[in-house]
C-alpha positions in Angstrom: -36.7 -88.9 -50.3 -39.5 -86.4 -50.9 -40.3 -83.8 -48.3 -41.4 -80.2 -48.1 -44.3 -78.0 -49.2 -44.4 -75.9 -52.4 -47.0 -74.0 -54.2 -47.3 -74.8 -57.9 -49.6 -74.3 -60.8 -51.2 -76.3 -63.6 -51.3 -75.0 -67.1 -54.3 -74.8 -69.4 -53.8 -78.4 -70.4 -53.7 -79.7 -66.8 -50.0 -80.2 -66.6 -48.5 -79.8 -63.2 -45.2 -77.8 -63.1 -43.2 -79.9 -60.7 -41.0 -77.6 -58.6 -37.2 -77.9 -58.9 -36.7 -79.3 -55.4 -38.8 -82.3 -56.3 -37.6 -82.6 -59.9 -34.0 -82.9 -58.7 -34.9 -85.9 -56.5 -37.0 -87.4 -59.4 -34.0 -87.1 -61.7 -31.5 -88.5 -59.2 -33.8 -91.4 -58.3 -34.9 -92.0 -62.0 -38.5 -91.4 -61.0 -39.9 -90.3 -64.3 -43.1 -92.5 -64.4 -45.8 -91.7 -61.8 -49.2 -93.0 -60.9 -51.7 -90.4 -59.7 -54.8 -91.4 -57.8 -57.5 -90.2 -55.4 -56.2 -89.8 -51.9 -57.7 -88.9 -48.6 -59.4 -85.6 -47.9 -59.7 -84.8 -51.6 -56.0 -84.7 -52.2 -54.3 -86.6 -55.0 -51.6 -89.1 -54.2 -48.6 -89.4 -56.6 -46.5 -92.5 -56.5 -43.4 -93.2 -58.5 -43.5 -96.5 -60.5 -41.4 -98.6 -58.1 -43.4 -97.5 -55.0 -46.7 -98.0 -56.9 -45.6 -101.6 -57.8 -44.7 -102.3 -54.2 -48.0 -100.8 -53.0 -50.0 -103.1 -55.3 -47.9 -106.2 -54.5 -47.7 -105.8 -50.7 -50.2 -103.3 -49.4 -53.4 -103.0 -51.4 -55.7 -105.9 -50.8 -56.1 -108.2 -53.8 -59.1 -109.0 -55.8 -61.9 -110.4 -53.7 -65.7 -110.4 -53.4 -65.5 -108.5 -50.1 -67.6 -105.3 -50.8 -65.4 -103.0 -48.7 -62.2 -104.1 -50.5 -63.9 -103.9 -53.9 -65.1 -100.3 -53.1 -61.6 -99.3 -52.0 -60.0 -100.8 -55.1 -62.6 -99.0 -57.3 -61.8 -95.7 -55.7 -58.0 -96.0 -55.4 -57.0 -98.2 -58.3 -59.9 -97.5 -60.7 -59.2 -93.8 -60.6 -55.5 -94.1 -61.1 -53.7 -92.5 -64.1 -50.2 -93.0 -65.3 -48.1 -90.0 -66.2 -44.5 -89.5 -67.3 -42.5 -86.4 -66.5 -42.0 -84.4 -69.7 -38.8 -82.5 -70.7 -40.1 -79.3 -69.0 -40.6 -81.1 -65.7 -44.4 -81.4 -65.9 -46.9 -84.2 -65.1 -50.3 -84.3 -66.8 -53.1 -84.5 -64.2 -56.3 -85.8 -65.9 -59.4 -83.7 -65.6 -61.4 -86.2 -63.5 -58.6 -86.1 -60.9 -58.4 -82.3 -60.9 -62.1 -82.3 -60.4 -61.9 -84.7 -57.5 -59.2 -82.5 -55.8 -61.0 -79.2 -56.9 -57.7 -78.0 -58.5 -58.3 -75.4 -61.1 -55.0 -73.6 -61.6 -52.9 -73.5 -58.4 -52.1 -76.2 -55.9 -49.9 -77.2 -53.0 -47.5 -80.1 -53.5 -46.2 -82.0 -50.5 -43.4 -84.4 -50.3 -44.4 -87.1 -47.8 -41.3 -89.3 -47.9 -42.4 -92.1 -50.3 -45.0 -90.2 -52.3 -46.2 -86.7 -53.2 -49.6 -85.2 -52.4 -51.3 -82.5 -54.5 -53.9 -80.4 -52.9 -56.0 -77.5 -54.0 -55.0 -74.3 -52.0 -58.4 -74.3 -50.4 -58.4 -78.0 -49.6 -55.0 -77.8 -48.0 -55.9 -74.7 -45.9 -59.1 -76.3 -44.7 -57.4 -79.6 -43.8 -54.6 -77.8 -42.1 -56.9 -75.5 -40.0 -59.1 -78.5 -39.1 -56.2 -80.7 -38.0 -53.8 -78.2 -36.4 -55.5 -78.3 -33.0 -54.8 -82.1 -32.9 -51.2 -81.8 -34.0 -49.6 -82.1 -30.5 -51.9 -84.9 -29.6 -51.1 -86.8 -32.8 -47.4 -86.3 -32.1 -47.8 -87.6 -28.5 -49.7 -90.6 -29.7 -47.2 -91.4 -32.4 -44.0 -90.6 -30.6 -45.0 -90.7 -26.9 -43.6 -94.1 -26.2 -40.3 -93.1 -27.9 -40.1 -89.9 -25.8 -41.0 -91.8 -22.6 -38.3 -94.4 -23.3 -35.7 -91.7 -24.0 -36.7 -89.9 -20.8 -36.6 -93.1 -18.8 -33.1 -93.8 -20.2 -32.0 -90.3 -19.3 -33.3 -90.7 -15.8 -31.6 -94.1 -15.4 -28.3 -92.5 -16.6 -28.8 -89.7 -14.1 -29.5 -92.1 -11.3 -26.5 -94.2 -12.1 -24.3 -91.2 -12.1 -25.5 -90.1 -8.7 
């Protein structure tokens, strides 16, 4: 689906110029309607309509009186905006979301498989620099069991061949 990192800009009206590599996927997948909301680390999360609907139905906790869930719903759902890709391949990012992400003119757009993330240049650089030292450890934690299993299978194959 969506992957890669591109630098992009917003015009004076707050419209995000979606780079061609993402627009092609959007057109091929008929992803013209997007929901934009506050994400982690002051990034904006952008979900196409089908993914947003699945997220609401299966992943976001439903209405409740639990204060933690209510707070999350206020932050995540209460701040969401709907945008439609225009003929020039732009999405309107509301001012309150641009303020949240500290995006004035330029930003970094990431494809993260099932959604896009929009960061300010400074926000992305800060996040990247802060998390880079942990990258190998994250990979080991996430993929370590897979790597160990593959290594064990390789050893077993070598032992069987001997």
